[in-house]
C-alpha angles and dihedrals in degrees: 000000000000090000091051092050090050093048091049092049092052092048091051090047091052091045094052092043090054094057106103114237127191122223113193122199117223110260113244118250108258112257096244090051092047092049090049092049093048091050090049093051093045089053092048092048091050092050093045094051096040083060091047093049092047095041090240096163092173091062094040090050092052090051100052129067121247088242095048113163113204117188116192126181093222104036104027129221125352119188125198141021096263096056089044094052091044091052091050091050093047102039109021112030109105091350108072136034125194131209128180113239106244113250094014098100121109125175128191130182120245099204112231092006116054131262144305118231120202125183151117123268133188127217128199136173114243111245092018112112091201120113096252121208145288136220141175120238144189121199125186113209121198120205110205113177093330095314114114122206136169110245102169135025130182113188112183148150094047113183139161118252120232123229 
């Protein structure tokens, strides 16, 4: 009986293996569409961090979702727009400035949702001659009826820069 079961299992395995299956690669985003998406996200990034650097909480609040999830390698998870804005007001306003590292920005379409932005940014303290710090980040942008908002952020690999 064991031999019969083993033979039947092998026959079934061969039969299933012989069934053709089709694996389809994802079609690349057309170049013009990718260029437009990259420009859109670059513009959004500039607007978001201009607001961050100027402590414009009204603009920041309009650019993040109510259910924002912000993952930070040093402070952990923060959920919600209100805690995010409170943290900016308490810890960033007048104390920290952010710049995007030139050439580090990558943008990828999230079909039916929006885009993911990946890059490296630098932080420095105004009036402090020190080199500041650098971190990698991932931001997920949702495009809902033409309105773009950040829904998820991962900020990681924070390190001090050396002179």
